[in-house]
N, C-alpha and C positions, 0 to 999 in steps of 0.2 A: 426410823419406826413406829409407828403407833402403836402405844401398849395396849391391848384389848384389855375388857374388863366383862365381866360375866356377875349373874347375883340371881340365887333363888333358894331354892330347895336341892342340896344336894345327896344323892343318891348312893350308900346304900339305906343309911340311915333316915335320910329325909332332913336333916338338919339344916337351916339357914348357911349359906355360905356366900362369899361375897371376896371373886379372885383376881388376880390381876397377872396378866402376861407378864413376867419379867424373862424375855427372850424367849428361850424354850423349858420355863420352868413358874410353875405355880407359885403366888406368892397373897398371901392377907395381907401383905403392909399394902394400904393406898398409895399408888402412884400418881403425881399430877399432871395432868392434863391428859388419863386414858380413856379412852372412847367406849362406853358402853354398848354391848352390841348385843346382848340378849339378855332377857330376865325369864327363867321357869324354871322347870323341874330338869337337873343338871346331872348327867351319866359321866363316868370319866371315860366316856369312846365306848363306842362297842366294840366287839372282837368276834371275829371269822376265825376259831383254831384250829381249823379242817379246810384250806381251801388249794386247788391248784393254779392259778394264774399263769396264763402266759402260752397257751395250745387251745385249739380252737375245736381237735377233736384226738380221740386216743393214739397214740403214738405219732404223734404229730412233734418235732423240734420246738425248743421255746422260739418264741416271735417276740421281738422286742415292741413293736407297735401294736400286738396282740397284750402283754402282759402291760402294760400303760394304759391300754381302756379298760382293762380286769379292775385296775388297780383304783382308775378312777373312781368306777362302777362302785366298788365297795366303799369308797371316799364318800360317794353320793348319800351311802343308807347311812352315812354316821359310825362306819367299820373305820377305825384309827389306828387299828394295828390287827395284822394278820397275824398266823401259824401257816407255815406253807411246809405239809409234812409230807414234802417230793416233789420234785418239779423236772419240767421236763429236759432240764440240763440247767448248767450252772447259772445264775442270773447274772446280769452285767450289776457292776460297782453301785451305781444310784438305784440299785432297787431296797425300800426301804428307807429313804432317806431324799427322793426327790419330794419337791414342794407337792406337787398335786398327786401324793400316794400317800396311803395310810405308814406306818411303821411296821416292820417285817420280822420276823425270825422265820429259819427254813432249815431244812434238811438236806437241801443238795437233791441229786437224782434219788432213786428209790433204789434198794437194795432188796435184790427177790434170789430166788434160788433158780435154777437152772428149769427151764421147760414151763416157768409159772411168771404172771403177772403179762400184762400189756406189751406187745410186738413192738419196737422200737421205742419203748420206755424203760431206763432204770441200767443197773449195773447186776453182773449173775457172776460172783465170784466161787470159789470153788468153797465150799464148807469151811476148810481148816484155814481158808483166808477172810474169811465174813468179819468175823471179830476185829480182824486187823481193819479193815476196808471201813466197815462201820466207826472204829475210831476215829480213822484218819479226817473222814467226813465230820465227827462231832467236836475233832478240835480247832478244826476251821469254821465252823456255822455255828456250833452250838448244839445242834441235833443229831441226830440219824433217825432215817424210817427204814424199817427190814417187812418187807412183804412175810411172814410165815407162814401163810396158806392163802389157796387161791381156790380152786373148783375141789368139791367133796371128793375126788378121787384122787388128789394130787396127797403126794405125803407132806404132812406139816412137819417144819422143822425140828431139828432135835434139840430138846430143851439143854444140851452139856452146851451147844452151838450157840443157842439165845443167851444162857447164861454166863457166857464165856464173852460174848458181846455187848453186853449190858457191863461187867466187873472192867471192861478196857473204856467204853466208854465213858461210863462215871472215872475213872483213874483221870481220864483226860478233861474232867471239870463238864461232861455232855451231858444231853439224856437222849432216853433211844424210844421210840416211841415204833409201833406196831400197827401192821394192819393183821385183822382176824376176822374172816365170817365163817369160820367153822369151831364149832365147839370145844374143837379136840385144841384146838388153835389160843382158843382162850385159857386152856388146861394150860398151855404151855407158857403162854406171856406171863399169868400170874407167876408160877412158880419160878419162873427164872428172874422178876422181881423188875419188870421193864419200866418206864414211867406213864406211858400212856399207851391205852388200848384204842383204836381207832376204828370204828364201826362196835366190833365186837358183838355181830350177830351171832346167836347161839350159846351166849357166853351161861356158865352155870351162874343164879343168882344165887349160891351156895358158897359161892368165890367170893362175892361183893366185901362181907368183912375183912376180908384178907384185904382186898385192893385200899380198902380206907387206911387198915391200920399200917398198911406199906408204903400207902401214898401213892398209888397206882392209879391213875384217870385217867376216867372215860369220856371218849368223844363219840356220841351213837351218831350222829349225821343222821337224828331221824325222820328228815322231813323230804329226804331224799329215796331213803330206804321206803318208808310211806307211800311215797310218790310210783315208785317201782313196781314196789305190792300191789298197788291198783291196778296196774297195768295189765302183770300177771292175771290177777284175778277175774277179771276182765273178759278172759278167755277162759271157760271153766275145764276145757281137756287139756290146759296149755297149765292151768292152775294143779291140774291134776298130778301131772308129771313131773312139777318144779322142784328142787331142792331150796329152792330160795323161801317156798312159801311158809315152810314152820318156823323159821329162825325170824324173817321178817313178821310176821303173825305175831311174835311175842317179844316183836322189837321194845313197842311201846312201854308195854309194863315192866322191860327191864330199865330203861332207861331212867322211869319214874320210881322203880324200888333201890336202882343206884343210888339217886340223890336222898332215899331215905335211910341207907343203909353208911350215910357220908363219905361217898367217894365224891371225887373231884369228879364233877360231870360238866362237860366244857363243848359249847355250842359252836357247832361246824358244818356246815352247807355241802359241799364236798360236788357243787355241780354247776354247772353253767344255766343261764347266764349268772354273773355275779352279782354281788350287792344283794341277796337275799336271806340275810342273816334274821331277818324280821319273821320269815316263813320257818325257819330253825326253833326260834323261841317260841311260835304258835304250837305249832309239834306240839314241845317240851308242857306246853300249858293242858294242850289236850290229851296230853298222857296221863295227866295227874299231877303233874309239877305244880307248884305254885307259883303267880306270875314271879314273885322277889326273886325263886333260884332263878326260875329259866332266864329274866333279863341278867342276874348275876352271872350264869353261865355263859352270857354274851359282853358281859362287862367286868365289873368288877372282881367276879370272881376268875374269869380268866385272865385278867392283868394283873391280879396277883400271883396267880400259877406258873405265869410267863415273864416275873421278874419288875413287874412296873407298879409302884403304890397308885391310889385312890388320887383324890380331890382334898388332897393336902399340900402345906408349901415343899417346895423341893421336888412335887413331881412334875412329871412331864406335862407340856400343857397343851394336854390332849381333853377334848370334851363331845357334845353332842347335848342339844337342849331342845327341849320341848315342851309345848302350852300346858300339858297337862300330865298330870304322874302317869305314868305308861303302865307300873303298874293296875289300876283300874282301868287303863284304854288302852289296851296293846295296839288299836290302831292311831295310835300317836308314834309310833316306830316308822312307818313309812313315811314321816310327813317334820322331822325335823327343824326347828325355828332355826337351829345353826349350830354348824359343824367346825370344829378346833380343832387343829394336830399343829404341835411344835409352835403353837403361841398366833398362828395364822387363822383368819377366818377363811372357809373354804363356799 
């Protein structure tokens, strides 16, 4: 197998790098006969930290063909790592390992309360059993995902149940993500000490310092929430009666404030078609997040949070190369010069 070589300016620091793919690991030690495949501005791969590949519509079962196509779309966009906090079913063994797909971490099927969430998706254990179900999932895959609130009139998961789920998940070495789109759910999530809040619409800004201190990340999925808000507000009568509008209208301000408060903010798309991570980065920038921080949320920051180092010796041989610094020109993000995953050029 030909050894690949890349060189240029590596982000986040912009220093010169010259790397060789020694199998699935980068090395700065020159390798005789290596093929220089790209020069430019180099990221350690893009990351979509909130994506649900494999099902074309809510409630549909996981489909192998759809899953493969969705993952290829991510890879073509320069995404070399995804986190799937919820899937329509248990994925096949090749998930996250196939040559034509990104690396992947996942939380298996969603875990929700009775009478809540998408019909046909997820598991709904009794409250007394939920912490054990979450721990069993995290023991298998590293993550579990719990839907702690849904519609405005639904009950929010009791903090005692969620706190016990966090305790048991952490006891098996896992991490717990929660879906929250109601203010009361955000309070419970932060009080329970979850590892990541997904969406977080309506989250009280006063909770951000505590999130930063205890290491609770936020994945705002800003671009999809902004797009949904635009559709609703296009109809004034619908907008007037919608519970969604107040939280969604403040969501961009929340994302920027979270970065400012030192919360780990992760970029995630949560929509179809897949491969739209550049839109999420753009939405964060439009909200007032600096291009450096916004790209980091979809690259080096997210990779570090998920346990993967960047462009250093011994790191997984993933990279995406651009002609110019994407921090100065976000348009670069939609036209990568080269995408490398597992030491192979895609």
